[in-house]
N, C-alpha and C positions, 0 to 999 in steps of 0.2 A: 821578722821583721818588720812585715807592714806595720806593726805598732810605733816602731819607731821611725817608722815615713808618714805614719796619721802624726804622730807628738810633732816632727820636724817642720811635717805641713800646719800645724793651728800656731807653733811658735812665727813661723815666715809669714802666714798671712794676719796673724791677730790685728795689727795697726790698718789694714786695710779694711777690715771688718768692723770697725770704729771702738771708741770705749764704752763699758758697758757700766753706768751708775745704780750702784745698789741702794737701796735695797731694791727700786724699783723695777729697773731693768732685766731682762731674762737675757741670757746667753743663747745663742741658735746655731750650731754647725751642721751643716750637711754632710751627710757619708751615701756610701751604695755598699749592698752584701757582696765583698767579692770571696769568690772558692774557699780561699785560706781561714774564711770565718764561718764555716760549714762545722754544723756536726753533721754525724751519720744521718737525720731524718732529712739532710740538706734544706735547713735553715738557719738563721743565726744561730752560733752554738750561745746558750745561756751565760757560762762563763764571758763570752766576748761584751755581752749588753753592758757587763757590769767593769768593765776593761774601758770600753767607748765613754762610759757614766765619767770615769777619773779624769777624760779629756774633756768632759762638758765642765768637771769642775775647776779643774785647770784654766779652761778657756776664759771664766768666769772671774778669776785670780789675775789673771793676766791683763786682760781687758780693762779690768776695776782699777787696778793698779796697787792694789796689794799685793800682786808678786814680787815688787821691787821690795817690799818690807819683808816679805817674809825670805828671800834670800839676806838682806842685810841684816836680820836677827837673827837666821839660822833657824826658822821656825820648822817643825816637820808637820805637813797635814795628815790629819790623823780618822781613818773614819771609825765610828762607832757603833753603826747599825744602817742596815740596810735593809729592805725592803720593797721587793719588787711583783708588780703584776703583770704577764704577760696575758696577752688578749689577743692576738691576733701574729702570726708567722711573719718574719720577713724574710724571702726567696732569694733566690741569687741573681744578683745584679740589682735590686730595687733596691732605688733611691730613697733616701730617709734622712729625716732630719734630728736633731737630739736639743731639746729645749731645757734649760736649766734655769733655776729661778729659786731665790732665796725665798723663804717662804716665814720664817720666823727666826729665835732667838733665844736663849736664856743669857746669864752671866756667862759662860764661857764653850757653848756648842750652840751649833746651827742646825735648821730643819730646811732641808734642799727638795724640791722636785724636781725628778728628772724625767722628761716624757717623750718617747721615739713613735715620730708620726710619720705613716707613709705619706711619702714623697711623686705623688703623679699614679696613672694609672687607674682602673677602676676603682679602687681604696683609697683615693687620693685624700689626705687630711684626717684618714682615723688613726685612730691610738693602735700602735702595736704591743706597748708596753707601758707600764707608768711603776717610778719607782718613789721613794723617800729616802732621804738619805740624813745622818745624823752624825756631825763630825764637829772637831776644831782643828786650830793650830796647835801644837804643843811646845812648847820651851824645854828643850832639853837642858839648859842649864838653873834653871827654876826647880824643875821637873811638874810643872803644872802647867793646865790648857792658858793658852792669851786669852783675858778677859775681853770678851764681844764689842765693849764698850771702847777700850783702847783700839781696838783691828776700828770699828766706826770712825773714830777720833783720824786717826791716821789717814783714813779716806774723805775728812770733813764732813761723815754725817752726823746727825745730831739725835735721828730719829729711834726712837723706842718698836720694839717690835710688837708687830700685829700681831692680836690675838689668835691662838692656835687653832685649827679648824677642829672639826670631832674626829676625821681620818687622820690628822695630826695627833690629837691625844690620846686617842687609843694606838698606833703606832709606837706613841713614849711609853704608855699602859705595857705595851708587850713587851718591848725593851727592856723596862725596868723590872717585868715579873722572870725575862730570860736572867736578867742579871743579878738578880732575887737565887734564882734557881742554883747556879753556878758557883753559889756560897757554900753550900751546902756540904 
């Protein structure tokens, strides 16, 4: 139930957090680790990180204005690949923030960085986890991913993608290798 409450909170407070201008600005969401977020080791469950990342990406779409277009065209957000590196645990009641930023894109998929940052206490500002996400918006009518150029045009953006960093290149290469291995 807490995830539905967090989703409702996100949608109700999006306007108060202000717009996000893609691709330069990032989304920041503030959270706290609640008892129902914990695993048997009494820290934030690894699966919960992925669920919270969904909220970060949704916040980016809502606050950039893209979500209206997603709903209007009945597009479906699809995650193609995610890699995450856990660095420090998030303990019960620890406040933290999730920063979501668009890094680069190709014809139909984007790569985003999502960082969990400890907020307060002796570890204030330290990174708890860092993830890279690859995905896009799928149009079920045409049975293909929506072109990123079309999405950018809907947002009034005419920029080209920044070059992929070495970390992003490694992530994309690893994803391609897994995709190829699955075809055997």
